[in-house]
LUMGULUM-48162 format. One record per residue (C-alpha): residue in one letter; z, x, y; residue number from 1. Coordinates in steps of 0.2 Angstrom, whole numbers, plus 5000, padded with zeros to 4 digits. Each point is the difference from the previous one (the first is absolute). Layout:
<nodes>
- A,Z,X,Y,NUM
...
</nodes>
This chain:
<nodes>
- M,5016,5047,5125,1
- I,5019,5002,4996,2
- L,5014,5002,5013,3
- H,5016,5011,5001,4
- L,5014,4996,5013,5
- T,5008,5015,5007,6
- S,5009,5006,5016,7
- R,4989,5006,5014,8
- A,5010,5017,5000,9
- D,4997,5003,4981,10
- W,4981,4997,5004,11
- L,5000,5012,5014,12
- A,5009,5013,4989,13
- A,4986,4997,4987,14
- Q,4987,5005,5012,15
- Q,5009,5016,5003,16
- T,5001,5005,4982,17
- G,4983,4993,4995,18
- E,5006,4987,4987,19
- Y,5012,4985,4999,20
- R,5015,5001,4988,21
- A,5011,4984,5000,22
- P,5018,5003,4995,23
- S,4996,4990,4984,24
- L,4988,5013,4994,25
- Q,5015,5011,4998,26
- T,5012,4987,4993,27
- E,4989,4989,4990,28
- G,4984,5011,4997,29
- F,4988,4989,5010,30
- I,4997,4992,5017,31
- H,5002,4981,5002,32
- C,4985,4991,5007,33
- S,4995,4982,5001,34
- T,4985,4988,5002,35
- E,4997,4991,5016,36
- K,5006,4984,4991,37
- Q,5017,5009,4995,38
- I,5004,5010,5016,39
- V,5010,4986,5009,40
- R,5011,4997,4985,41
- V,5003,5019,4998,42
- A,5004,5002,5018,43
- D,5012,4986,5001,44
- S,5009,5005,4985,45
- F,5002,5019,5004,46
- Y,4997,5002,5018,47
- E,5007,4984,5009,48
- G,5004,5004,5018,49
- R,4994,5018,5000,50
- H,4989,5006,5014,51
- G,4989,5015,5002,52
- L,4990,4996,4985,53
- V,4981,5002,4996,54
- L,4989,4994,4987,55
- L,4989,5013,4992,56
- V,4983,4992,4994,57
- I,4994,5010,4985,58
- D,4983,5000,4992,59
- P,5003,5002,4982,60
- S,4983,5008,4997,61
- Q,5006,5015,5011,62
- L,5016,5003,4991,63
- Q,5004,5017,4992,64
- P,5016,4994,4991,65
- K,4999,4988,4985,66
- L,5001,4982,5004,67
- R,5009,4988,4988,68
- W,5002,4981,5001,69
- E,5018,4996,4994,70
- R,5014,4987,5000,71
- P,5012,5001,5015,72
- A,5011,5016,4999,73
- H,5014,4992,5010,74
- P,5001,4981,4996,75
- N,5008,4990,5013,76
- Q,5008,4983,4995,77
- Q,4997,4992,5016,78
- L,4982,5002,5000,79
- D,4998,4996,4981,80
- L,4991,5017,4998,81
- P,5008,5003,4983,82
- H,4991,4986,4992,83
- S,4984,5003,5010,84
- E,4984,5002,4991,85
- D,4994,5011,5015,86
- L,4996,5018,4996,87
- F,5004,5012,5014,88
- P,4990,5016,5004,89
- H,5010,5016,4997,90
- L,4993,5018,5005,91
- Y,5005,5014,4988,92
- G,5000,5014,5012,93
- P,4999,5004,5019,94
- L,4988,4989,5010,95
- N,4986,5010,5007,96
- L,4997,4996,5018,97
- E,4982,4997,4999,98
- A,5003,4985,4989,99
- V,5009,4992,5015,100
- V,4986,4990,5009,101
- K,5011,4992,5013,102
- V,5018,5001,5006,103
- Q,5007,4984,5008,104
- E,5016,4996,5009,105
- F,5011,4988,4990,106
- E,5015,4993,5009,107
- P,5011,4985,4995,108
- N,5001,4984,5009,109
- P,5016,4997,5011,110
- D,5008,4992,4984,111
- G,4998,5016,4991,112
- K,4986,4993,4988,113
- F,4982,5006,4999,114
- R,4984,4991,5002,115
- Q,4984,5002,4991,116
- P,4991,5015,5008,117
- R,4982,4997,5007,118
- F,4987,5014,4996,119
- D,4986,4999,5013,120
</nodes>
């Protein structure tokens, strides 16, 4: 499974249109995703202190857009991502909703940082 972090409002809007389009699809040509191991670093780097977020749990075998594993698109010096050997999943097209197998609330701790999600 791969993960995408978004606002609850954007996810609700996607359900109305029948597909999910992150703003990065327009500006960068793909939707940023992460693995379970990567998600906390990504959330702390780009979403610290933000509320109203959900994790989309995506089954890659159900994807319609092309999935590529690539180096970080937005390196963050504090997290040492620019030198990371990690490859991140990027979706090159709108996310088809049937590939989302679970939507999970993802709120920060009181200090604004995130903790590792649990998938039961």
